[in-house]
Wavefront OBJ file of the C-alpha trace (Angstrom):
o trace
v -2.202 -79.192 -51.074
v -1.189 -75.624 -51.783
v -0.076 -73.392 -48.953
v -3.200 -71.228 -49.264
v -5.379 -74.246 -48.815
v -3.435 -75.413 -45.742
v -3.689 -71.928 -44.255
v -7.436 -71.856 -44.877
v -7.874 -75.314 -43.388
v -5.868 -74.263 -40.273
v -7.887 -71.056 -39.922
v -11.168 -72.966 -40.258
v -10.063 -75.372 -37.531
v -9.225 -72.510 -35.178
v -12.582 -70.849 -35.879
v -14.400 -74.162 -35.192
v -12.514 -74.429 -31.882
v -13.346 -70.846 -30.942
v -16.972 -71.286 -31.943
v -17.170 -74.443 -29.764
v -15.783 -72.525 -26.808
v -18.351 -69.734 -27.283
v -21.182 -72.326 -27.553
v -20.099 -74.090 -24.336
v -19.931 -70.824 -22.555
v -23.436 -69.864 -23.800
v -24.816 -73.254 -22.841
v -23.901 -72.698 -19.206
v -26.785 -70.336 -18.623
v -29.119 -72.808 -20.433
v -27.735 -75.636 -18.250
v -28.578 -73.596 -15.106
v -32.199 -73.419 -16.283
v -32.245 -77.192 -16.754
v -30.782 -77.843 -13.328
v -32.907 -75.217 -11.572
v -36.151 -76.684 -13.107
v -35.043 -80.335 -12.934
v -35.550 -80.690 -16.655
v -34.062 -83.193 -18.977
v -32.504 -81.995 -22.224
v -35.387 -83.557 -24.114
v -37.910 -81.625 -22.051
v -35.979 -78.416 -22.466
v -35.768 -78.844 -26.281
v -39.456 -79.789 -26.388
v -40.623 -76.614 -24.552
v -38.356 -74.488 -26.740
v -39.832 -76.061 -29.879
v -43.491 -75.783 -28.638
v -42.889 -72.106 -27.730
v -41.500 -71.320 -31.142
v -43.984 -73.449 -33.037
v -47.343 -73.468 -31.203
v -50.042 -75.764 -32.549
v -47.693 -78.528 -33.787
v -48.389 -82.215 -33.020
v -46.502 -84.301 -30.623
v -44.890 -86.261 -33.488
v -43.084 -83.057 -34.708
v -41.812 -82.410 -31.124
v -40.426 -85.904 -31.129
v -38.778 -85.460 -34.474
v -37.220 -82.199 -33.307
v -36.038 -83.640 -30.039
v -34.804 -86.793 -31.791
v -36.950 -89.342 -29.902
v -39.545 -91.944 -30.940
v -43.168 -90.844 -30.793
v -43.944 -92.899 -27.559
v -41.033 -91.197 -25.855
v -42.221 -87.780 -27.123
v -45.568 -88.439 -25.518
v -43.939 -88.915 -22.116
v -41.765 -85.828 -22.521
v -44.786 -83.751 -23.431
v -46.814 -85.228 -20.535
v -44.202 -84.019 -18.024
v -44.439 -80.483 -19.512
v -48.217 -80.719 -19.334
v -47.945 -81.826 -15.676
v -45.830 -78.788 -14.944
v -48.477 -76.510 -16.431
v -46.187 -75.368 -19.211
v -47.958 -76.983 -22.167
v -51.560 -77.537 -23.133
v -52.891 -80.161 -25.586
v -55.928 -79.857 -27.826
v -57.488 -82.243 -30.309
v -56.584 -81.779 -33.996
v -59.794 -80.513 -35.662
v -59.621 -83.073 -38.437
v -57.893 -85.967 -36.672
v -59.015 -86.569 -33.120
v -56.151 -89.012 -32.478
v -53.591 -86.126 -32.949
v -52.925 -83.643 -30.154
v -51.721 -80.121 -30.950
v -49.436 -78.508 -28.414
v -49.280 -74.964 -27.201
v -47.298 -73.327 -24.446
v -49.247 -72.006 -21.502
v -48.593 -68.575 -20.086
v -46.228 -70.243 -17.564
v -44.467 -72.153 -20.340
v -44.025 -68.949 -22.325
v -42.706 -67.160 -19.259
v -40.118 -69.888 -18.623
v -38.851 -69.934 -22.205
v -38.815 -66.108 -22.412
v -36.679 -65.976 -19.206
v -34.201 -68.505 -20.567
v -33.951 -66.777 -23.972
v -33.467 -63.409 -22.190
v -30.710 -64.882 -20.033
v -28.878 -66.303 -23.161
v -29.280 -62.993 -24.973
v -27.941 -61.031 -21.921
v -24.979 -63.337 -21.728
v -24.214 -62.865 -25.440
v -24.623 -59.114 -25.277
v -22.145 -59.083 -22.383
v -19.648 -60.976 -24.609
v -20.351 -58.585 -27.531
v -19.309 -55.608 -25.305
v -15.706 -56.699 -25.859
v -16.024 -55.798 -29.624
v -15.630 -52.519 -31.332
v -18.379 -51.142 -33.533
v -16.350 -52.111 -36.600
v -16.011 -55.693 -35.271
v -19.758 -55.803 -34.552
v -20.478 -54.615 -38.103
v -18.185 -57.389 -39.500
v -19.700 -59.995 -37.171
v -23.215 -59.032 -38.209
v -22.276 -59.524 -41.942
v -20.576 -62.838 -41.233
v -23.480 -64.149 -39.203
v -25.989 -63.043 -41.736
v -24.025 -64.830 -44.455
v -23.695 -67.996 -42.340
v -27.348 -67.835 -41.293
v -28.644 -67.488 -44.804
v -26.313 -70.330 -45.991
v -27.602 -72.612 -43.217
v -31.281 -71.897 -43.841
v -32.302 -74.069 -46.821
v -35.352 -71.944 -47.548
v -33.615 -68.606 -46.839
v -35.665 -68.200 -43.612
v -33.553 -66.712 -40.844
v -34.738 -65.988 -37.330
v -36.305 -62.618 -36.812
v -34.726 -60.269 -34.259
v -36.110 -60.966 -30.781
v -36.928 -64.638 -31.438
v -35.215 -67.635 -29.981
v -32.783 -68.078 -32.915
v -31.295 -71.261 -31.486
v -34.541 -73.132 -32.031
v -34.773 -74.963 -35.328
v -37.576 -74.517 -37.761
v -40.281 -77.217 -38.024
v -39.090 -80.119 -40.066
v -35.367 -79.295 -39.482
v -33.139 -82.128 -38.507
v -33.177 -82.529 -34.752
v -29.363 -82.555 -34.721
v -29.214 -79.016 -36.149
v -30.809 -77.195 -33.258
l 1 2 3 4 5 6 7 8 9 10 11 12 13 14 15 16 17 18 19 20 21 22 23 24 25 26 27 28 29 30 31 32 33 34 35 36 37 38 39 40 41 42 43 44 45 46 47 48 49 50 51 52 53 54 55 56 57 58 59 60 61 62 63 64 65 66 67 68 69 70 71 72 73 74 75 76 77 78 79 80 81 82 83 84 85 86 87 88 89 90 91 92 93 94 95 96 97 98 99 100 101 102 103 104 105 106 107 108 109 110 111 112 113 114 115 116 117 118 119 120 121 122 123 124 125 126 127 128 129 130 131 132 133 134 135 136 137 138 139 140 141 142 143 144 145 146 147 148 149 150 151 152 153 154 155 156 157 158 159 160 161 162 163 164 165 166 167 168 169 170 171
């Protein structure tokens, strides 16, 4: 392996480690929401997905969360019991239930997203404007490369929520 390849591989490893540290730090505020609300990770991921993709069936929530349909039904039921999600019959297939966040569900997700964004903005304060410009370009490139259809999250959306049909492990 050429020296330049070893240098690049070493740099990539350091970047991955740094990115992991940043992700763990950001997840602390999300973890607080889970603990405060006595939510499982599956319930948290489900409400995030339903918030971002209202009107999707339970099976899609299960695919996103990474659980079997019967488990997804139980996860969704707990969110319905909390008053965060409503179910309605699919207009063409009465066996299918379409899920929508209630006002309380939207309020919860919006509060979590706002906390994550506040935490990230606090971290960004350590960067100069030139560094922020560079970071924007880098994240744009990485975001476009990661989105198979070129669809990147719009500003002000919960960008950590995967698109419908995305692999549950990518969220």
